[in-house]
DSSP file (Angstrom, degrees, kcal/mol; ACC not computed):
  #  RESIDUE AA STRUCTURE BP1 BP2  ACC     N-H-->O    O-->H-N    N-H-->O    O-->H-N    TCO  KAPPA ALPHA  PHI   PSI    X-CA   Y-CA   Z-CA
    1    1 A M              0   0    0      0, 0.0    52,-0.8     0, 0.0     2,-0.2   0.000 360.0 360.0 360.0 137.5    0.0    0.0    0.0
    2    2 A Q  B     -A   52   0A   0     50,-0.2     2,-0.7     1,-0.1    50,-0.2  -0.556 360.0-102.9 -87.2 155.3    1.3    3.5   -0.9
    3    3 A I        +     0   0    0     48,-2.8    47,-3.4    45,-0.3     2,-0.3  -0.706  59.7 145.9 -75.9 113.7    1.2    6.5    1.4
    4    4 A V    >   -     0   0    0     -2,-0.7     3,-1.1    45,-0.2    30,-0.2  -0.841  57.2 -53.5-139.7 176.4   -1.6    8.7    0.4
    5    5 A K  T 3  S+     0   0    0     -2,-0.3    30,-0.3     1,-0.2     3,-0.1  -0.236 122.1  22.1 -56.7 140.4   -4.0   11.0    2.2
    6    6 A N  T 3  S+     0   0    0     28,-3.0   135,-2.3     1,-0.3     2,-0.4   0.773  91.7 126.0  70.7  30.6   -5.9    9.2    5.1
    7    7 A T  E <   -B  140   0B   0     -3,-1.1    27,-2.9    27,-0.4     2,-0.6  -0.888  60.0-128.4-107.6 151.6   -3.4    6.4    5.6
    8    8 A V  E     -BC 139  33B   0    131,-3.2   131,-2.2    -2,-0.4     2,-0.4  -0.871  28.4-162.3 -97.8 124.5   -1.8    5.6    8.9
    9    9 A V  E     -BC 138  32B   0     23,-2.6    23,-2.2    -2,-0.6     2,-0.5  -0.912   9.6-161.3-116.9 131.1    1.9    5.5    8.6
   10   10 A T  E     -BC 137  31B   0    127,-2.6   126,-2.2    -2,-0.4   127,-1.5  -0.970  15.2-167.1-112.9 125.0    4.4    3.8   11.0
   11   11 A L  E     -BC 135  30B   0     19,-3.2    19,-2.5    -2,-0.5     2,-0.5  -0.923  19.5-154.7-117.3 133.3    8.0    4.9   10.8
   12   12 A K  E     +B  134   0B   0    122,-2.8   122,-2.9    -2,-0.4     2,-0.3  -0.908  41.8 158.0 -94.7 134.0   11.2    3.5   12.3
   13   13 A Y  E     -B  133   0B   0     -2,-0.5     2,-0.3    13,-0.3   120,-0.2  -0.963  39.6-156.0-152.9 162.6   13.6    6.4   12.4
   14   14 A E  E     -B  132   0B   0    118,-1.2   118,-2.5    -2,-0.3     2,-0.4  -0.974  16.2-154.7-137.4 148.9   16.7    8.1   13.8
   15   15 A V  E     +BD 131  24B   0      9,-2.5     8,-3.2    -2,-0.3     9,-1.9  -0.991  17.4 171.7-128.2 129.8   17.3   11.8   13.9
   16   16 A R  E     -BD 130  22B   0    114,-2.4   114,-3.3    -2,-0.4     6,-0.2  -0.893  32.1-114.1-129.3 159.4   20.8   13.3   14.0
   17   17 A D    >   -     0   0    0      4,-2.3     3,-2.6    -2,-0.3   112,-0.2  -0.425  47.9 -91.0 -83.8 173.3   22.2   16.7   13.7
   18   18 A P  T 3  S+     0   0    0      0, 0.0    -1,-0.1     0, 0.0   111,-0.1   0.709 127.7  58.1 -62.9 -17.4   24.5   17.5   10.6
   19   19 A D  T 3  S-     0   0    0      2,-0.1     0, 0.0     1,-0.0     0, 0.0   0.485 121.8-105.8 -86.6  -2.3   27.6   16.5   12.7
   20   20 A G    <   +     0   0    0     -3,-2.6     2,-0.3     1,-0.3    -5,-0.0   0.517  69.7 148.2  92.6   6.2   26.1   13.1   13.2
   21   21 A N        -     0   0    0      1,-0.1    -4,-2.3    -4,-0.0    -1,-0.3  -0.610  53.8-109.9 -77.4 133.6   25.2   13.6   16.9
   22   22 A M  E     +D   16   0B   0     -2,-0.3    -6,-0.2    -6,-0.2     3,-0.1  -0.424  41.3 167.5 -65.8 126.4   22.1   11.6   17.9
   23   23 A I  E    S+     0   0B   0     -8,-3.2     2,-0.4     1,-0.3    -7,-0.2   0.766  75.9   5.9-101.1 -47.8   19.0   13.7   18.6
   24   24 A D  E     -D   15   0B   0     -9,-1.9    -9,-2.5     1,-0.0    -1,-0.3  -0.952  56.2-160.0-144.4 118.5   16.4   11.0   18.7
   25   25 A D        -     0   0    0     -2,-0.4   -12,-0.1   -11,-0.2    -1,-0.0   0.466  38.2-126.5 -81.8   2.0   17.2    7.3   18.6
   26   26 A G        +     0   0    0      1,-0.1   -13,-0.3   -14,-0.1    -1,-0.1   0.823  48.7 161.7  61.4  33.6   13.6    6.5   17.5
   27   27 A Q        +     0   0    0    -15,-0.1    -1,-0.1     1,-0.1   -13,-0.0   0.845  69.7  44.9 -53.5 -33.1   13.2    4.0   20.4
   28   28 A H  S    S-     0   0    0    -15,-0.0   -15,-0.1   127,-0.0    -1,-0.1  -0.952  99.4-115.2-111.3 131.2    9.4    4.3   19.9
   29   29 A P        -     0   0    0      0, 0.0     2,-0.5     0, 0.0   -17,-0.2  -0.233  25.7-119.8 -59.7 151.7    8.1    4.2   16.3
   30   30 A L  E     -C   11   0B   0    -19,-2.5   -19,-3.2    -4,-0.1     2,-0.4  -0.858  31.0-174.0 -95.9 127.6    6.4    7.3   15.0
   31   31 A I  E     +C   10   0B   0     -2,-0.5     2,-0.3   124,-0.3   -21,-0.2  -0.992  14.8 159.1-123.8 126.2    2.8    6.6   14.0
   32   32 A Y  E     -C    9   0B   0    -23,-2.2   -23,-2.6    -2,-0.4     2,-0.6  -0.952  44.5-108.2-145.8 162.5    0.8    9.4   12.3
   33   33 A L  E  >  -C    8   0B   0     -2,-0.3     4,-0.5   -25,-0.2     6,-0.4  -0.863  40.4-140.0 -95.0 117.2   -2.2   10.1   10.0
   34   34 A H  T  4  +     0   0    0    -27,-2.9   -28,-3.0    -2,-0.6   -27,-0.4  -0.534  66.3  68.5 -82.6 139.6   -1.0   11.2    6.6
   35   35 A G  T  4 S-     0   0    0    -30,-0.3    -1,-0.2    -2,-0.2   -30,-0.1   0.691 115.7 -48.5 127.7  35.5   -2.6   13.9    4.6
   36   36 A G  T  4 S+     0   0    0     -3,-0.1    -2,-0.1     6,-0.0     6,-0.0   0.797  88.9 129.3  85.9  27.9   -2.1   17.4    6.1
   37   37 A Y  S  < S-     0   0    0     -4,-0.5    -3,-0.1     3,-0.0    -4,-0.1   0.296  75.7-115.9 -95.7   6.5   -3.0   16.8    9.7
   38   38 A D  S    S+     0   0    0      2,-0.1    -4,-0.1     1,-0.1     3,-0.1   0.777  74.2 132.9  66.0  27.9    0.1   18.3   11.1
   39   39 A G  S    S+     0   0    0     -6,-0.4     2,-0.3     1,-0.1    -1,-0.1   0.737  74.7  10.9 -79.6 -22.9    1.3   15.0   12.6
   40   40 A I  S    S-     0   0    0     -7,-0.1    -2,-0.1    -8,-0.0    -1,-0.1  -0.900 104.7 -62.4-144.9 171.6    4.8   15.5   11.3
   41   41 A F     >  -     0   0    0     -2,-0.3     4,-2.1     1,-0.1     5,-0.2  -0.300  48.5-126.1 -58.7 140.8    6.9   18.2    9.6
   42   42 A S  H  > S+     0   0    0      1,-0.2     4,-2.6     2,-0.2     5,-0.2   0.879 108.4  52.6 -59.6 -41.7    5.4   19.2    6.2
   43   43 A K  H  > S+     0   0    0     22,-0.4     4,-1.9     1,-0.2    -1,-0.2   0.912 110.4  49.4 -64.7 -39.7    8.5   18.6    4.2
   44   44 A L  H  > S+     0   0    0     21,-0.3     4,-1.7     2,-0.2    -1,-0.2   0.890 110.2  49.8 -60.8 -42.0    8.8   15.1    5.7
   45   45 A E  H  X S+     0   0    0     -4,-2.1     4,-1.4     2,-0.2    -2,-0.2   0.899 108.7  53.1 -67.8 -40.1    5.2   14.4    4.9
   46   46 A E  H  < S+     0   0    0     -4,-2.6     3,-0.2     1,-0.2    -1,-0.2   0.900 109.5  49.3 -58.6 -40.4    5.7   15.6    1.3
   47   47 A T  H  < S+     0   0    0     -4,-1.9    -1,-0.2     1,-0.2    -2,-0.2   0.829 109.1  51.9 -66.7 -33.5    8.6   13.2    0.9
   48   48 A L  H >< S+     0   0    0     -4,-1.7     3,-2.5    -5,-0.1   -45,-0.3   0.748  81.7 114.1 -76.2 -25.0    6.7   10.3    2.3
   49   49 A Q  T 3< S+     0   0    0     -4,-1.4   -45,-0.2     1,-0.3     3,-0.1  -0.230  88.5   6.9 -49.9 125.1    3.8   10.8   -0.2
   50   50 A G  T 3  S+     0   0    0    -47,-3.4    -1,-0.3     1,-0.3   -46,-0.1   0.311  98.8 124.8  85.0  -9.1    3.6    7.9   -2.6
   51   51 A K    <   -     0   0    0     -3,-2.5   -48,-2.8   -48,-0.2    -1,-0.3  -0.358  48.3-141.6 -80.2 168.1    6.2    5.8   -0.8
   52   52 A S  B >   -A    2   0A   0    -50,-0.2     3,-2.2    -3,-0.1    83,-0.3  -0.799  29.6 -70.0-128.5 164.6    5.4    2.2    0.4
   53   53 A Q  T 3  S+     0   0    0    -52,-0.8    83,-0.2     1,-0.3     3,-0.1  -0.295 119.2  28.0 -54.2 134.1    6.1   -0.1    3.3
   54   54 A G  T 3  S+     0   0    0     81,-3.9    -1,-0.3     1,-0.4    82,-0.1   0.164  86.7 133.6  97.4 -17.8    9.7   -1.2    3.4
   55   55 A D    <   -     0   0    0     -3,-2.2    80,-2.7    80,-0.1    -1,-0.4  -0.417  37.0-163.6 -66.2 142.5   11.0    1.9    1.6
   56   56 A Q  E     +E  134   0B   0     78,-0.2     2,-0.3    -3,-0.1    78,-0.2  -0.972  17.8 149.1-128.1 142.8   14.1    3.5    3.3
   57   57 A F  E     -E  133   0B   0     76,-2.2    76,-3.0    -2,-0.4     2,-0.4  -0.990  34.7-129.5-162.2 165.4   15.5    6.9    2.8
   58   58 A K  E     +E  132   0B   0     -2,-0.3     2,-0.3    74,-0.2    74,-0.2  -0.959  25.3 179.5-119.9 142.8   17.5    9.8    4.4
   59   59 A I  E     -E  131   0B   0     72,-2.3    72,-3.1    -2,-0.4     2,-0.6  -0.997  18.1-145.8-142.7 138.2   16.3   13.4    4.4
   60   60 A K  E     -E  130   0B   0     -2,-0.3     2,-0.5    70,-0.2    70,-0.2  -0.920  12.4-158.0-106.7 124.0   17.8   16.6    5.8
   61   61 A L  E     -E  129   0B   0     68,-3.3    68,-2.3    -2,-0.6     5,-0.1  -0.855  13.3-135.8 -99.0 130.6   15.4   19.3    7.0
   62   62 A Q    >>  -     0   0    0     -2,-0.5     3,-2.1    66,-0.2     4,-0.6  -0.401  34.4 -99.2 -72.6 160.0   16.7   22.8    7.3
   63   63 A P  G >4>S+     0   0    0      0, 0.0     5,-2.8     0, 0.0     3,-1.3   0.871 124.8  55.2 -51.7 -41.2   15.8   24.8   10.5
   64   64 A D  G 345S+     0   0    0      1,-0.3     5,-0.1     4,-0.2    64,-0.0   0.660 108.8  49.6 -69.1 -11.2   12.9   26.6    8.7
   65   65 A E  G <45S+     0   0    0     -3,-2.1   -22,-0.4     3,-0.1    -1,-0.3   0.463 124.0  25.9 -98.7  -6.2   11.5   23.1    7.8
   66   66 A A  T <<5S-     0   0    0     -3,-1.3   -24,-0.1    -4,-0.6     3,-0.1   0.402 134.7 -16.9-122.5-106.8   11.8   21.8   11.3
   67   67 A F  T   5S-     0   0    0     60,-0.4    55,-0.4    57,-0.3    -3,-0.2   0.274  97.2-110.3 -97.7  13.5   11.7   23.8   14.6
   68   68 A G      < -     0   0    0     -5,-2.8    58,-3.2    -6,-0.2    59,-0.3  -0.008  41.7 -54.7  88.9 166.6   12.5   27.2   13.0
   69   69 A D        -     0   0    0     56,-0.2     2,-0.4    57,-0.1    56,-0.1  -0.464  65.8 -92.4 -78.0 154.7   15.4   29.5   13.0
   70   70 A Y        -     0   0    0     -2,-0.1     2,-0.7    55,-0.1    -1,-0.1  -0.558  39.0-154.7 -68.9 123.6   16.8   30.7   16.3
   71   71 A D    >   -     0   0    0     -2,-0.4     3,-2.0     1,-0.1    49,-0.2  -0.883  10.6-163.7-108.4 108.4   15.1   34.0   17.3
   72   72 A E  G >  S+     0   0    0     -2,-0.7     3,-2.0     1,-0.3    -1,-0.1   0.821  87.6  69.1 -59.9 -29.1   17.3   36.2   19.7
   73   73 A E  G 3  S+     0   0    0      1,-0.3    -1,-0.3    46,-0.0    -2,-0.0   0.680  89.3  63.4 -64.4 -18.0   14.1   38.2   20.6
   74   74 A L  G <  S+     0   0    0     -3,-2.0    46,-2.8     2,-0.0     2,-0.6   0.392  83.7  90.2 -89.4   3.4   12.8   35.2   22.4
   75   75 A V  E <   -F  119   0C   0     -3,-2.0     2,-0.4    44,-0.2    44,-0.2  -0.909  60.6-179.0 -98.9 118.8   15.6   35.3   24.9
   76   76 A L  E     -F  118   0C   0     42,-2.7    42,-2.8    -2,-0.6     2,-0.6  -0.920  25.8-147.0-123.4 144.4   14.7   37.5   27.9
   77   77 A V  E     -F  117   0C   0     -2,-0.4     2,-0.3    40,-0.2    40,-0.2  -0.961  29.4-178.3-107.6 117.3   16.5   38.5   31.0
   78   78 A E  E     -F  116   0C   0     38,-2.9    38,-3.1    -2,-0.6     2,-0.3  -0.804  33.9 -98.7-119.3 155.5   14.1   38.9   33.9
   79   79 A D  E >   -F  115   0C   0     -2,-0.3     3,-2.1    36,-0.2    36,-0.2  -0.555  31.0-130.9 -71.1 133.1   14.4   40.0   37.5
   80   80 A A  G >  S+     0   0    0     34,-2.9     3,-1.9     1,-0.3    35,-0.1   0.732 101.1  73.3 -62.2 -22.3   14.6   36.9   39.8
   81   81 A T  G 3  S+     0   0    0     33,-0.3    -1,-0.3     1,-0.3     4,-0.1   0.638  85.0  66.2 -67.3 -11.9   12.0   38.4   42.0
   82   82 A L  G <  S+     0   0    0     -3,-2.1    -1,-0.3     2,-0.1    -2,-0.2   0.474  98.7  65.2 -85.3  -0.1    9.4   37.7   39.4
   83   83 A F  S <  S-     0   0    0     -3,-1.9     4,-0.0    -4,-0.1     0, 0.0  -0.844  93.1 -96.4-121.4 155.3    9.9   33.9   39.9
   84   84 A P    >   -     0   0    0      0, 0.0     3,-1.1     0, 0.0    -1,-0.1  -0.257  39.3-112.2 -63.0 159.1    9.3   31.5   42.8
   85   85 A D  T 3  S+     0   0    0      1,-0.2    -2,-0.0    -4,-0.1    -4,-0.0   0.754 109.2  63.0 -66.2 -23.9   12.4   30.8   45.0
   86   86 A N  T 3  S+     0   0    0      2,-0.0    -1,-0.2     0, 0.0     2,-0.0   0.162  71.3 132.3 -90.6  19.1   12.6   27.2   43.9
   87   87 A I    <   -     0   0    0     -3,-1.1     2,-0.3     4,-0.0    -4,-0.0  -0.331  32.2-172.8 -72.7 152.9   13.4   27.7   40.2
   88   88 A E    >   -     0   0    0     22,-0.0     3,-1.8    -2,-0.0    20,-0.2  -0.971  36.1 -86.0-142.7 154.0   16.2   25.8   38.6
   89   89 A V  T 3  S+     0   0    0     -2,-0.3    20,-0.2     1,-0.2     3,-0.1  -0.361 115.3  34.7 -57.9 137.9   17.9   25.9   35.1
   90   90 A G  T 3  S+     0   0    0     18,-3.2    -1,-0.2     1,-0.4    19,-0.1   0.198  84.4 128.0  97.9 -14.0   15.9   23.7   32.7
   91   91 A M    <   -     0   0    0     -3,-1.8    17,-2.8    17,-0.1    -1,-0.4  -0.404  44.9-151.1 -70.8 153.5   12.5   24.4   34.2
   92   92 A S  E     +G  107   0C   0     15,-0.2     2,-0.3    -3,-0.1    15,-0.2  -0.901  17.9 172.6-125.8 153.4    9.8   25.5   31.7
   93   93 A F  E     -G  106   0C   0     13,-2.2    13,-3.1    -2,-0.3     2,-0.3  -0.981  28.5-114.3-154.6 156.2    6.8   27.7   31.9
   94   94 A E  E     -G  105   0C   0     -2,-0.3     2,-0.4    11,-0.2    11,-0.2  -0.718  23.2-169.6 -95.2 146.1    4.2   29.2   29.6
   95   95 A R  E     -G  104   0C   0      9,-1.9     9,-2.9    -2,-0.3     2,-0.3  -0.997  19.2-133.3-132.1 127.2    3.7   32.8   28.9
   96   96 A V  E     -G  103   0C   0     -2,-0.4     7,-0.2     7,-0.2     5,-0.0  -0.629  32.3-112.8 -82.4 140.1    0.9   34.3   27.1
   97   97 A T    >   -     0   0    0      5,-3.3     3,-2.1    -2,-0.3    -1,-0.1  -0.164  31.6-100.0 -65.1 163.0    1.9   36.9   24.4
   98   98 A D  T 3  S+     0   0    0      1,-0.3    -1,-0.1     2,-0.1    -2,-0.1   0.824 125.3  53.8 -55.2 -36.6    1.0   40.6   24.9
   99   99 A D  T 3  S-     0   0    0      1,-0.1    -1,-0.3     3,-0.1    -2,-0.1   0.535 109.0-127.4 -79.0  -5.7   -1.9   40.2   22.5
  100  100 A G  S <  S+     0   0    0     -3,-2.1    -2,-0.1     2,-0.2    -1,-0.1   0.513  81.7 106.3  75.7   3.5   -3.2   37.3   24.6
  101  101 A E  S    S+     0   0    0      1,-0.1     2,-0.3    -5,-0.0    -1,-0.1   0.919  71.9  36.0 -84.3 -46.5   -3.4   35.1   21.5
  102  102 A D        -     0   0    0      2,-0.0    -5,-3.3    -7,-0.0     2,-0.5  -0.804  62.6-142.6-115.8 150.9   -0.5   32.7   21.8
  103  103 A E  E     -G   96   0C   0     -2,-0.3     2,-0.5    -7,-0.2    -7,-0.2  -0.932  16.8-159.0-106.3 131.3    1.3   30.9   24.6
  104  104 A I  E     -G   95   0C   0     -9,-2.9    -9,-1.9    -2,-0.5     2,-0.6  -0.929  13.7-135.2-109.8 131.5    5.0   30.5   24.4
  105  105 A L  E     -G   94   0C   0     -2,-0.5     2,-0.4    15,-0.2   -11,-0.2  -0.745  26.2-167.4 -83.7 120.0    6.9   27.8   26.3
  106  106 A Y  E     -G   93   0C   0    -13,-3.1   -13,-2.2    -2,-0.6     2,-0.4  -0.865   7.6-153.2-108.1 142.2   10.0   29.4   27.9
  107  107 A R  E     -GH  92 119C   0     12,-2.2    12,-2.8    -2,-0.4     2,-0.6  -0.924  20.7-121.8-112.5 140.2   12.9   27.4   29.4
  108  108 A I  E     + H   0 118C   0    -17,-2.8   -18,-3.2    -2,-0.4    10,-0.2  -0.709  34.9 171.1 -78.1 119.1   15.2   28.8   32.2
  109  109 A T  E     +     0   0C   0      8,-2.4     2,-0.3    -2,-0.6     9,-0.2   0.586  60.3  10.8-107.8 -13.7   18.7   28.7   30.8
  110  110 A D  E     - H   0 117C   0      7,-1.2     7,-2.9   -22,-0.1     2,-0.4  -0.966  49.4-166.7-161.0 148.6   20.6   30.7   33.4
  111  111 A I  E     + H   0 116C   0     -2,-0.3     2,-0.3     5,-0.2     5,-0.2  -0.975  32.4 138.9-135.7 119.1   20.2   32.1   36.9
  112  112 A A  E >   + H   0 115C   0      3,-2.3     3,-2.3    -2,-0.4   -32,-0.1  -0.966  58.2   1.0-162.4 145.1   22.8   34.6   38.2
  113  113 A D  T 3  S-     0   0    0     -2,-0.3     3,-0.1     1,-0.3   -33,-0.1   0.845 127.5 -50.1  45.2  47.8   23.2   37.8   40.1
  114  114 A G  T 3  S+     0   0    0      1,-0.2   -34,-2.9   -35,-0.1   -33,-0.3   0.587 118.0 107.0  77.2   7.5   19.5   38.3   40.7
  115  115 A K  E <   -FH  79 112C   0     -3,-2.3    -3,-2.3   -36,-0.2     2,-0.4  -0.884  53.4-153.1-122.4 150.6   18.6   37.7   37.1
  116  116 A V  E     -FH  78 111C   0    -38,-3.1   -38,-2.9    -2,-0.3     2,-0.5  -0.991   8.6-148.2-125.9 128.5   17.0   34.8   35.2
  117  117 A V  E     -FH  77 110C   0     -7,-2.9    -8,-2.4    -2,-0.4    -7,-1.2  -0.833  18.6-173.4 -93.5 126.0   17.5   34.1   31.5
  118  118 A V  E     -FH  76 108C   0    -42,-2.8   -42,-2.7    -2,-0.5     2,-0.5  -0.949   8.7-157.9-121.6 143.1   14.6   32.5   29.8
  119  119 A D  E     -FH  75 107C   0    -12,-2.8   -12,-2.2    -2,-0.4   -44,-0.2  -0.963  12.3-172.6-125.8 119.1   14.5   31.2   26.2
  120  120 A G        +     0   0    0    -46,-2.8   -15,-0.2    -2,-0.5     2,-0.2   0.406  57.1 105.3 -90.2   2.8   11.3   30.9   24.2
  121  121 A N  S    S-     0   0    0    -47,-0.2   -14,-0.1   -50,-0.1    -2,-0.1  -0.484  82.9-104.4 -78.2 151.6   13.0   29.1   21.3
  122  122 A H    >   -     0   0    0    -55,-0.4     3,-2.4    -2,-0.2    -1,-0.1  -0.513  35.4-113.4 -68.2 146.2   12.5   25.3   20.9
  123  123 A P  T 3  S+     0   0    0      0, 0.0    -1,-0.1     0, 0.0    -2,-0.1   0.752 118.8  45.4 -57.7 -22.2   15.7   23.6   22.1
  124  124 A L  T >  S+     0   0    0    -57,-0.1     3,-1.9     3,-0.0   -57,-0.3   0.279  81.0 132.8-103.8   9.9   16.4   22.5   18.4
  125  125 A A  T <  S+     0   0    0     -3,-2.4   -56,-0.2     1,-0.3   -57,-0.1  -0.347  74.7  21.4 -59.2 139.9   15.6   25.9   16.9
  126  126 A G  T 3  S+     0   0    0    -58,-3.2     2,-0.4     1,-0.2    -1,-0.3   0.476 100.4 116.5  81.0   1.9   18.3   26.8   14.4
  127  127 A T    <   -     0   0    0     -3,-1.9   -60,-0.4   -59,-0.3     2,-0.2  -0.879  60.9-136.2-108.6 132.5   19.4   23.1   13.9
  128  128 A S        -     0   0    0     -2,-0.4     2,-0.4    -3,-0.1   -66,-0.2  -0.614  23.5-144.6 -75.2 145.5   19.2   21.1   10.7
  129  129 A L  E     - E   0  61B   0    -68,-2.3   -68,-3.3    -2,-0.2     2,-0.6  -0.961   8.4-156.9-119.3 132.5   17.8   17.6   11.3
  130  130 A V  E     -BE  16  60B   0   -114,-3.3  -114,-2.4    -2,-0.4     2,-0.4  -0.931  14.1-162.8-109.4 115.8   18.9   14.5    9.4
  131  131 A F  E     -BE  15  59B   0    -72,-3.1   -72,-2.3    -2,-0.6     2,-0.5  -0.827  11.1-164.1-103.1 135.0   16.2   11.7    9.4
  132  132 A D  E     -BE  14  58B   0   -118,-2.5  -118,-1.2    -2,-0.4     2,-0.4  -0.971  27.7-174.8-114.7 110.0   17.1    8.1    8.6
  133  133 A I  E     -BE  13  57B   0    -76,-3.0   -76,-2.2    -2,-0.5     2,-0.4  -0.861  27.6-175.0-121.2 139.8   13.7    6.5    7.9
  134  134 A T  E     -BE  12  56B   0   -122,-2.9  -122,-2.8    -2,-0.4     2,-0.8  -0.999  27.3-134.8-124.1 129.2   12.2    3.1    7.2
  135  135 A I  E     +B   11   0B   0    -80,-2.7   -81,-3.9    -2,-0.4  -124,-0.2  -0.745  28.5 175.1 -83.7 111.4    8.5    2.8    6.5
  136  136 A S  E     +     0   0B   0   -126,-2.2     2,-0.3    -2,-0.8  -125,-0.2   0.736  59.8   7.8 -94.6 -25.3    7.4   -0.1    8.6
  137  137 A E  E     -B   10   0B   0   -127,-1.5  -127,-2.6   -85,-0.0     2,-0.4  -0.976  49.9-174.9-157.7 143.9    3.7   -0.1    8.1
  138  138 A V  E     +B    9   0B   0     -2,-0.3     2,-0.3  -129,-0.2  -129,-0.2  -0.978  20.1 160.5-137.2 125.2    1.0    1.6    6.0
  139  139 A R  E     -B    8   0B   0   -131,-2.2  -131,-3.2    -2,-0.4     2,-0.2  -0.949  44.9 -92.8-139.6 162.8   -2.7    1.0    6.5
  140  140 A Q  E     -B    7   0B   0     -2,-0.3  -133,-0.2  -133,-0.2     2,-0.1  -0.558  46.0-119.4 -74.9 139.8   -6.0    2.8    5.7
  141  141 A A        -     0   0    0   -135,-2.3     2,-0.1    -2,-0.2    -1,-0.1  -0.425  27.2-112.7 -75.9 151.4   -7.2    5.0    8.5
  142  142 A S     >  -     0   0    0     -2,-0.1     4,-2.1     1,-0.1     5,-0.2  -0.372  26.2-110.3 -76.7 163.1  -10.5    4.3   10.1
  143  143 A A  H  > S+     0   0    0      1,-0.2     4,-2.6     2,-0.2     5,-0.2   0.899 120.8  52.9 -59.6 -41.6  -13.4    6.7    9.6
  144  144 A E  H  > S+     0   0    0      2,-0.2     4,-2.3     1,-0.2    -1,-0.2   0.911 107.6  50.6 -63.4 -42.9  -13.1    7.7   13.3
  145  145 A E  H  >>S+     0   0    0      1,-0.2     5,-1.3     2,-0.2     4,-1.1   0.901 112.4  46.8 -62.7 -41.8   -9.4    8.4   12.9
  146  146 A I  H  <5S+     0   0    0     -4,-2.1     3,-0.4     2,-0.2    -2,-0.2   0.923 112.5  49.7 -65.9 -44.1  -10.0   10.7    9.9
  147  147 A A  H  <5S+     0   0    0     -4,-2.6    -2,-0.2     1,-0.2    -1,-0.2   0.860 116.6  41.7 -62.4 -36.8  -12.9   12.4   11.7
  148  148 A H  H  <5S-     0   0    0     -4,-2.3    -1,-0.2     2,-0.2    -2,-0.2   0.548 106.3-129.4 -90.0  -7.9  -10.7   13.0   14.8
  149  149 A R  T  <5S+     0   0    0     -4,-1.1     2,-0.3    -3,-0.4    -3,-0.2   0.693  75.6  72.3  71.7  21.3   -7.6   14.0   12.7
  150  150 A H  S   <S-     0   0    0     -5,-1.3    -2,-0.2    -6,-0.2     2,-0.2  -0.983  85.8 -87.1-159.3 165.1   -5.3   11.6   14.5
  151  151 A V        -     0   0    0     -2,-0.3     6,-2.8  -120,-0.2     2,-0.2  -0.507  37.2-155.0 -79.2 141.2   -4.4    7.9   15.0
  152  152 A H  B     +i  157   0D   0      4,-0.3     6,-0.2    -2,-0.2   -10,-0.1  -0.719  53.1  24.0-107.6 166.6   -6.2    5.8   17.6
  153  153 A G  S >  S+     0   0    0      4,-1.7     3,-2.9    -2,-0.2     6,-0.1  -0.370 109.6  15.2  81.0-162.2   -5.0    2.7   19.4
  154  154 A P  T 3  S+     0   0    0      0, 0.0     3,-0.1     0, 0.0    -2,-0.1  -0.180 138.6   8.1 -51.3 126.8   -1.3    1.7   20.0
  155  155 A G  T 3  S+     0   0    0      1,-0.3  -124,-0.3    -4,-0.0     2,-0.1   0.349 126.0  69.3  83.7  -7.1    0.9    4.6   19.3
  156  156 A G  S <  S-     0   0    0     -3,-2.9    -1,-0.3     1,-0.2    -4,-0.3  -0.369  99.0 -49.2-121.8-159.6   -2.0    7.0   19.0
  157  157 A H  B     -i  152   0D   0     -6,-2.8    -4,-1.7    -2,-0.1    -1,-0.2  -0.493  37.6-168.4 -76.8 149.1   -4.7    8.5   21.2
  158  158 A H        +     0   0    0      1,-0.2     2,-0.3    -6,-0.2    -1,-0.1   0.535  66.6   7.4-112.0 -15.2   -6.6    6.2   23.5
  159  159 A H              0   0    0     -6,-0.1    -1,-0.2     1,-0.1    -6,-0.0  -0.948 360.0 360.0-159.1 170.2   -9.4    8.4   24.7
  160  160 A H              0   0    0     -2,-0.3    -1,-0.1    -3,-0.1    -3,-0.0   0.310 360.0 360.0-132.4 360.0  -11.0   11.9   24.2
């Protein structure tokens, strides 16, 4: 069966940076509903279109095709008094944008001299990603999966 709109695709994969450093060892297969449901990166989905179970390939996604370019404006230095006493580097929190529309996830990257550095960039922003993929299964999606816009059962959602 070929990968077309409204098929459920199971991928075995590894993701590395351009220097060969492992980013995701793909310990758990990626299962998604194909056809523009935003289950995977658009460029990756375009490449998978028409491929079949057993096909293998490598693809490199540029930052703008993956987690975006690094945006210096999303790095903020805030006064430590704005945070609870028990904060640590690596903690995350959501912040609603000034227009109240979007929530951005910020990570604490440094704490020093009464200041806290927070970064709203994804940890992989600005990084190219190299995917090594094997298509392990392709099946027709159920009517319920299509209606709900995601995979159900093992590897997918179990409830609503």
